[in-house]
N, C-alpha and C positions, 0 to 999 in steps of 0.2 A: 394590279395586279388582282388575280382573282380572286373572290371571296369564297370558293369550291375550296373542301378541307383536303388536304394531303389522302392519295388514295382513294375520293369520293367518301368521303368517310359520313356525308350524307347520309347515303343508302343507307348506312348501317343505322344509322339516328333516326332515320323515317321508321324504320321497320322494329325499332325499340320503342317508340314513342307508340305506336299504335301496336303495341305488344305482341308482336311478331318475332318472342325470343329467339325460336329456329334458324328462322330466318337472317335476324340480324347479326347469331353468332354464326352461321355461313358465310355473311356476308363478307363481315371480320378476316374471318380465315381466309378468304378468295384475296381481302384488298391485300393483307398480310405478307401472302405469298409472291402478288405482284410486286411488291415495295419490296421485298428482299433480292426477286429475280432480278429485278432492274437496280440493285444494289444498292438501296437507299433502308439500311438495316434500321439507322436510328431513327430514322422515320417509321419504321415498322414497328421496332421495339415501341416506342412512343403510342404510335396507335392500338396496340395490342395490351399497353399497362391501361391508357384511356377505358379502350373498349371493356376488359372484363372488370375494371372497377364501376362501371357503367352496368353492368348486366348483372354484381353483386347488388346493385342498390335496387336492384327489379327483383332481388333473392332467386336468381340464376345461377347461383355457388357450384353446379356442376358443368355448365356452361364456362364460367370462370374459370374455373381450374383447367378446363381442355387447353383453354388458351392459354393458361401459364403454362401447362407443362408444351402445347408447341413452341412459345417462348424458351422453358428451359431447353429444350431440346436444339432451337436457332445456338443458343449460347454455347451447348454443347461442340456444334459443330465447329462451330465459329472458334472455338476453344477462347472464350472468355474470360478474362482470371475471377476469380471468386474474391472479390472486394465490398467495399463499402455501399458502391455505387450498385454493380450487379444482385448483390444482395438487396440492396433495399428495392429495386424495382422486381422482384420477384415476391419478396412480401406484398408489397403493397397490394398486389392482386389479393394474397391471401390474407390479408392483415384482418378484415373483417368479417373473416369465417372462424379461419383457426391458423396457429403459427405451427408449420410443419418446420421441421428441420431440413431444409435443402440442400446443406452443404455434399451430401452425399451424392445429391443431383448433379450438381454443378463440377464439380471434381471428377 
């Protein structure tokens, strides 16, 4: 089995570690879109949550929020039900910064 991460997340992490936050953000958006197009929705959402969390840890809150919005748009398009799991993933992205009311966005 390959040690490569799903969607080539190593590119995202390399950019993040070198302080190239914009490039890391764009790499993750590209990875997310590719995974969604391939039908790997769970992997795409996991990558988005993980990446947004890592961006927050680097004080890149705007980038993390942008990724969170993209994730919510995918939820809405796929009619993901608002439940503890979907709500938990959305709150996980924003937990270190603020706690918005995402219920209206998810429904």
